[in-house]
C-alpha positions in Angstrom: 0.2 0.3 0.0 2.9 2.8 0.8 3.9 2.1 -2.8 0.4 3.3 -4.0 0.9 6.4 -1.1 3.9 7.0 -3.0 3.4 6.6 -6.8 0.0 9.3 -5.2 2.0 11.4 -3.8 4.4 12.3 -6.5 1.4 12.8 -8.6 0.0 15.3 -6.3 3.4 17.0 -6.6 3.2 17.0 -10.1 -0.2 18.5 -10.5 1.0 21.2 -7.3 3.9 22.5 -10.0 2.0 23.4 -12.5 -0.7 24.6 -10.2 2.5 26.7 -9.0 3.3 27.1 -12.9 -0.5 28.4 -12.9 -0.4 31.1 -10.3 2.8 32.5 -12.1 1.1 33.6 -14.9 -1.9 33.9 -13.2 -2.7 34.5 -10.0 -6.1 33.3 -9.5 -8.0 31.8 -6.7 -8.0 28.4 -8.1 -4.7 28.1 -9.1 -4.0 29.4 -6.1 -5.9 25.6 -4.3 -4.7 23.5 -6.7 -1.2 24.5 -6.2 -1.5 24.4 -2.0 -4.1 21.4 -2.2 -1.7 19.3 -4.4 1.2 19.9 -3.0 -0.9 19.3 1.0 -2.2 16.3 -0.3 0.5 15.3 -1.9 3.2 15.7 1.9 0.3 13.8 3.5 0.8 10.9 1.3 4.4 10.9 1.4 3.1 10.6 5.2 1.9 7.6 4.9 3.8 5.9 2.4 6.6 6.6 5.1 5.2 4.2 7.4 6.2 1.0 5.5 8.6 2.7 3.1 12.1 3.8 4.4 12.6 7.6 4.7 15.9 8.0 1.5 14.2 5.6 -0.5 10.6 7.5 0.0 12.0 10.7 -0.3 14.3 9.5 -3.8 10.9 8.2 -4.8 9.1 10.8 -4.0 11.2 14.0 -6.0 12.3 11.6 -8.4 8.8 11.4 -9.7 8.2 15.1 -9.1 11.0 16.1 -10.9 10.7 13.8 -14.1 7.0 14.4 -14.0 7.5 17.4 -13.9 10.1 17.5 -16.8 7.8 15.4 -19.2 4.5 18.3 -18.1 6.9 21.0 -19.1 8.2 20.1 -22.4 4.1 18.8 -23.6 2.1 22.0 -22.0 4.7 24.4 -21.2 7.1 24.7 -24.8 10.1 23.6 -23.0 12.8 22.4 -25.2 13.8 19.2 -25.5 17.8 18.1 -25.1 19.2 15.1 -26.0 20.8 16.3 -22.8 17.3 16.5 -20.5 16.6 13.4 -22.2 19.7 11.7 -21.0 19.9 13.0 -17.3 16.4 12.2 -17.0 16.9 8.8 -18.6 19.5 8.6 -15.1 16.6 9.9 -13.0 14.5 7.1 -13.9 17.7 3.9 -13.8 18.2 5.9 -9.9 14.7 5.6 -9.2 14.8 2.5 -10.3 17.3 1.2 -8.1 16.6 2.4 -5.2 13.2 0.7 -5.6 14.9 -2.5 -6.4 16.5 -2.3 -2.7 13.4 -3.0 -0.9 
């Protein structure tokens, strides 16, 4: 169950950063609510995941999901230019996260 909490927490972190980007572009109460709500739920789910997953592994996976997810959303929806170096670095993060998950 901890793994599901951790995956959901990572996804909510990405949603929180989408809200942050939207707030930077247009400061409205809905964008702020999206950002704060998603970050708050993300931290709550991370806390629940920590009941069964060691802190170092959980935090690394959570930030990895957030980093990769945010970079992909940035490329797909906010017109950020993908470069070969960026893709190689993202692949390295994915490999590291998979390696950490296998240590459980």
